[in-house]
C-alpha positions in Angstrom: 37.1 71.8 44.5 38.5 69.7 41.7 42.1 68.7 42.4 44.7 68.6 39.7 44.5 65.6 37.4 47.7 64.0 36.4 48.2 63.7 32.6 48.3 60.2 31.3 52.1 60.1 31.0 52.5 61.3 34.6 50.0 58.7 35.8 52.1 56.1 34.0 54.8 56.4 36.6 52.5 54.4 38.9 51.5 51.7 36.4 53.7 49.0 34.9 53.9 45.4 33.8 55.4 42.1 35.2 57.9 42.3 38.0 61.6 41.8 37.2 64.8 41.6 39.3 68.5 41.9 38.6 70.5 38.7 39.0 73.4 38.1 41.3 76.0 35.4 41.3 74.9 34.0 44.6 71.3 32.7 44.3 70.8 32.9 48.1 71.5 36.6 48.0 69.6 37.5 44.9 67.6 40.7 44.7 64.2 40.1 46.2 65.2 37.2 48.5 64.7 37.3 52.2 68.4 37.3 52.7 69.0 40.2 50.4 66.3 42.3 52.0 67.6 41.6 55.5 71.2 42.5 54.5 70.2 45.7 52.8 67.1 47.0 54.6 69.1 49.7 56.5 70.4 51.2 53.3 69.6 54.9 53.0 70.4 57.6 50.5 71.5 61.2 51.0 72.0 63.7 48.1 72.2 67.4 47.8 68.5 67.6 47.5 66.9 64.8 49.6 67.2 62.1 52.1 65.7 58.6 51.7 65.6 56.8 55.0 64.7 53.4 53.6 63.8 51.8 50.3 64.6 48.1 50.7 62.6 46.0 53.1 59.8 48.4 53.5 56.8 47.0 55.4 53.8 47.9 53.3 50.1 47.0 53.6 48.3 46.1 50.4 45.0 44.4 49.6 45.5 40.8 48.4 44.7 39.7 44.9 41.0 39.1 44.3 40.1 35.4 43.8 38.1 34.5 40.7 35.1 32.3 41.5 32.1 31.0 39.5 30.1 33.7 41.1 32.5 36.5 40.1 32.4 35.2 36.5 28.6 35.1 36.5 28.4 38.6 37.9 30.9 40.0 35.4 29.6 38.3 32.3 26.7 40.9 31.8 29.0 43.8 32.7 31.6 42.9 30.1 28.7 42.8 27.5 27.5 46.3 28.6 31.0 47.6 28.0 30.6 46.7 24.4 28.6 48.4 21.7 25.7 46.0 21.3 23.1 47.0 18.8 20.9 45.9 15.9 21.1 47.6 12.5 18.0 49.3 11.2 18.3 49.7 7.4 14.7 50.4 6.6 13.3 53.1 8.9 13.6 56.8 8.2 15.8 58.9 10.6 14.0 60.9 13.2 15.0 63.1 16.1 16.5 61.0 18.9 17.8 58.2 16.7 21.4 57.0 17.0 22.7 56.9 13.5 26.0 55.6 12.0 27.2 57.6 9.0 30.2 58.0 6.7 31.2 61.4 5.2 33.8 63.3 3.3 34.2 66.9 4.2 35.1 69.5 1.5 35.8 73.2 1.4 35.7 74.9 -2.0 35.5 71.4 -3.5 38.7 70.1 -1.8 38.9 67.6 1.1 40.4 68.9 4.3 42.3 67.2 7.1 40.3 65.2 9.6 37.1 65.9 7.7 36.3 62.3 6.6 35.4 59.0 8.2 33.8 55.7 7.2 32.0 55.2 10.5 30.7 57.8 12.9 27.9 57.6 15.5 25.7 60.7 16.0 22.5 61.1 18.1 20.1 63.2 16.1 19.1 66.3 18.0 22.1 66.2 20.4 23.7 69.2 18.7 27.0 67.5 19.0 27.9 68.3 15.4 28.4 71.7 13.9 25.7 74.0 12.7 22.5 72.1 11.6 24.3 69.0 10.4 22.1 66.5 12.3 18.8 68.1 11.2 19.7 67.6 7.5 19.8 63.8 8.1 16.2 63.6 9.3 13.9 61.7 6.9 16.6 59.8 5.2 17.4 56.0 5.6 20.3 53.6 5.2 22.0 53.8 1.8 20.9 57.4 1.2 23.6 59.9 0.2 23.0 63.4 1.6 24.9 66.6 0.7 25.1 68.3 4.1 25.9 72.0 4.0 27.2 73.7 7.1 29.3 76.7 8.3 32.0 76.3 10.9 31.4 78.6 13.9 33.6 81.6 14.5 35.1 80.2 17.7 35.8 76.7 16.2 39.0 75.3 17.9 40.7 74.6 14.5 41.2 78.2 13.6 41.8 77.4 9.9 38.2 76.2 9.6 36.5 78.9 11.6 33.7 80.7 9.6 34.3 78.5 6.6 31.4 77.0 4.6 31.8 73.2 4.1 29.9 70.4 2.3 29.9 66.9 3.8 29.1 64.2 1.3 27.3 61.9 3.8 26.2 58.3 3.4 23.7 56.9 5.9 25.0 53.5 7.0 22.3 52.5 9.4 20.2 53.4 12.5 21.6 51.8 15.6 19.1 50.3 17.9 20.9 49.7 21.2 20.4 46.2 22.7 19.9 45.6 26.4 21.6 42.6 28.0 19.0 40.1 29.2 18.9 39.0 32.9 19.7 35.4 31.8 22.2 34.9 29.0 21.3 32.4 26.3 23.3 30.8 23.6 21.3 32.5 20.9 22.0 36.0 22.4 25.7 35.3 22.8 26.1 33.9 19.3 24.3 36.9 17.8 26.2 39.7 19.6 29.7 38.2 20.3 32.3 36.1 18.6 31.3 33.1 20.8 28.7 30.4 20.0 27.6 29.5 23.6 27.3 31.0 27.0 29.9 28.5 28.2 32.4 29.7 25.6 31.7 33.3 26.4 32.2 32.8 30.2 35.6 31.1 29.4 36.5 34.4 27.7 35.2 36.4 30.7 37.3 34.3 33.1 40.5 35.2 31.1 39.5 38.8 30.9 38.8 38.9 34.6 42.1 37.3 35.3 43.8 40.1 33.3 41.8 42.8 35.1 42.4 41.3 38.5 46.1 41.1 37.8 46.3 44.8 36.7 44.3 45.9 39.7 46.6 43.9 42.0 49.7 45.5 40.5 48.2 48.9 40.7 47.5 48.3 44.4 51.1 47.3 45.0 52.4 50.2 43.0 50.3 52.8 44.9 51.1 51.3 48.3 54.9 51.2 47.6 54.9 54.7 46.1 53.2 56.1 49.2 55.5 54.3 51.5 58.6 55.5 49.6 57.4 59.1 49.6 56.8 58.8 53.3 60.4 57.7 53.8 61.7 60.6 51.7 62.4 64.2 52.7 63.3 66.9 50.2 65.9 69.2 51.7 66.1 71.5 48.7 64.0 71.7 45.6 66.2 72.3 42.5 64.9 75.6 41.1 65.2 74.6 37.5 63.4 71.3 37.9 60.6 72.9 39.9 60.2 75.7 37.4 60.1 73.2 34.5 57.5 71.1 36.3 55.3 74.1 37.0 55.6 75.2 33.4 54.9 71.7 32.1 51.6 71.5 34.1 50.6 75.1 33.3 51.0 74.3 29.6 49.1 71.0 30.0 46.1 72.8 31.5 46.3 75.6 29.0 46.2 73.1 26.1 43.4 71.3 27.9 41.4 74.5 28.2 42.0 75.2 24.5 40.7 71.8 23.5 37.6 72.4 25.5 37.0 75.7 23.8 37.3 77.8 26.9 39.9 80.3 28.2 42.5 79.3 30.8 40.9 81.6 33.3 37.5 80.0 32.7 39.0 76.6 33.2 40.5 77.7 36.6 37.1 78.9 37.6 35.4 75.6 36.5 38.0 73.7 38.6 36.5 75.5 41.6 39.1 78.2 42.3 37.9 81.6 43.3 41.1 83.3 42.5 44.2 82.6 40.4 46.6 82.9 43.3 45.1 79.9 45.1 45.2 78.0 41.9 48.9 78.8 41.4 49.7 77.9 45.0 48.1 74.4 44.6 49.7 74.0 41.1 53.1 74.7 42.8 52.4 72.2 45.6 51.4 69.6 42.9 54.6 70.3 41.0 56.6 69.8 44.2 55.0 66.3 44.7 56.1 65.3 41.1 59.6 66.7 41.5 60.0 64.9 44.8 58.9 61.6 43.2 61.4 62.0 40.3 64.2 63.1 42.6 63.6 60.0 44.7 63.5 57.7 41.8 66.6 59.2 40.3 68.5 58.8 43.5 67.6 55.1 43.9 68.4 54.5 40.2 71.9 56.0 40.6 72.5 54.1 43.8 71.4 50.7 42.4 72.7 51.2 38.8 69.2 51.2 37.3 69.0 52.7 33.8 66.9 52.8 30.7 69.4 52.6 27.9 69.0 54.3 24.6 68.6 50.9 23.0 65.8 50.0 25.4 64.1 53.3 25.1 62.3 52.8 21.8 60.9 49.4 22.8 59.7 50.5 26.2 58.5 53.9 25.1 56.6 52.4 22.1 54.8 50.0 24.6 54.0 53.0 26.8 52.5 54.9 23.9 50.3 51.9 23.0 49.3 51.5 26.7 48.0 55.1 26.8 46.3 54.9 23.4 48.6 57.1 21.4 48.7 56.4 17.7 52.4 55.8 17.9 55.6 56.9 19.7 56.0 59.9 17.6 52.5 61.1 18.6 53.4 60.8 22.3 56.7 62.5 21.8 54.9 65.5 20.2 53.0 65.9 23.5 55.9 65.0 25.9 59.6 65.4 25.4 61.8 62.3 25.0 63.5 63.3 28.3 60.2 63.4 30.1 59.2 60.0 28.7 62.6 58.5 29.7 62.2 59.9 33.2 58.9 58.1 33.5 60.3 54.8 32.2 63.2 55.1 34.6 60.8 55.6 37.5 59.0 52.4 36.5 62.2 50.4 36.6 63.0 51.8 40.1 59.5 51.0 41.3 59.9 47.4 40.0 63.1 47.1 42.0 61.5 48.4 45.2 58.4 46.2 44.9 60.7 43.2 44.5 62.3 44.1 47.8 59.2 45.0 49.8 57.7 43.1 52.7 54.0 43.2 51.8 51.4 42.6 54.4 48.4 41.5 52.3 45.0 42.2 53.7 41.5 41.0 52.9 38.0 41.6 54.2 36.8 38.9 56.6 33.5 37.2 55.5 32.2 37.2 59.1 33.1 40.7 60.2 33.9 44.2 58.9 37.4 44.0 60.3 40.5 43.1 58.3 42.4 39.8 58.5 46.0 39.9 57.4 48.3 37.5 55.6 52.0 38.2 56.0 54.0 37.5 52.9 57.5 38.4 51.9 57.7 40.0 48.5 59.9 37.2 47.3 57.1 34.7 48.0 54.5 36.5 45.9 53.7 35.0 42.5 52.3 36.8 39.5 50.4 34.9 36.7 49.8 37.0 33.6 47.0 35.9 31.3 46.1 37.5 28.0 42.8 38.1 26.4 42.6 35.8 23.3 39.6 37.5 21.7 37.0 40.2 22.2 33.3 40.6 21.7 32.2 41.6 18.3 31.3 45.3 18.0 31.2 48.0 15.4 34.0 50.5 15.9 33.4 54.3 15.7 35.8 57.0 14.8 36.1 60.1 16.9 37.8 63.4 16.6 36.6 64.3 13.1 36.1 67.9 12.1 32.2 67.8 12.3 32.4 68.0 16.1 31.7 71.3 17.9 
């Protein structure tokens, strides 16, 4: 059975950037130091809704940060290439079924362009039936540079209701046929210089090292966040769920999955069945349990924030929320706010700040796999001793971007 999937904005509460700490006048008693943790580890919080037994000085197991070696760089180099769109442009052959073709088009109804009906670059596999009506078949036999007037009719059940059953003309230009390139077992300077922004394998591996460092750092932070969140929830007991919050959370998730079903072109009931539920009552029970987990999390974070004076001010909101929107691939903050309310986004940002504070004051027990056995060896490290080095990717491999979400899709 498929379990509930957290929307991106909900998942965001478990993912954040570099660690920070509030300063104190006495450096020896600064947040995150051994002295501060020892003096405050017995602090607990009791509210009308919950009890938090401990949130400072938690002892938490967490995998240590992966070490980057020459071998990990060599192993990762081909993988990073595979993640990119490597191809040769065929500008002479005629299109046939099975070809991957890059096209540009302008969609018109009754001679007028319509919203989301145009693009300069779109990849389509001929014969995949991924585009409406017989769009793909009308490209067969043409080649790069050809202009084709593709005539189609939007289906009656098209998700954009205003386009359903409408006849449209797509003024289409064939850009090229894409011949996907396989990464060779042994990388060469000529291959690297042709398909990336780098001239030599050495230069490319230097990029891979930086990219790996970034990925390793993000994975390490995620491991810390998940471990701390689990430990916090284990130390927290909800004595009473606020009815309004629980109701709002259930409605939020119901609406999310209804919109998701709509985007997939299926009914809400069909989606429930596809998730593996035999009846709607079981689904609703698990949806309620899922909502309770989220409410518990936010109640816990709110209580710690109030106790420690942690806030996301209105002046900080725009900067932090804009970064969050970019992190989760929204076009801009306005686009994210259309899907999630400002209060919801601020609640997530507040939870991030709380988790930063708790991580800073956690006693991590870092573990790693022993090379000589299947058992774990442990390294005991206080949170205040952990260091984080952030590296940024200075460039990326050269690829041809594709646009998605246009109105030719089924």
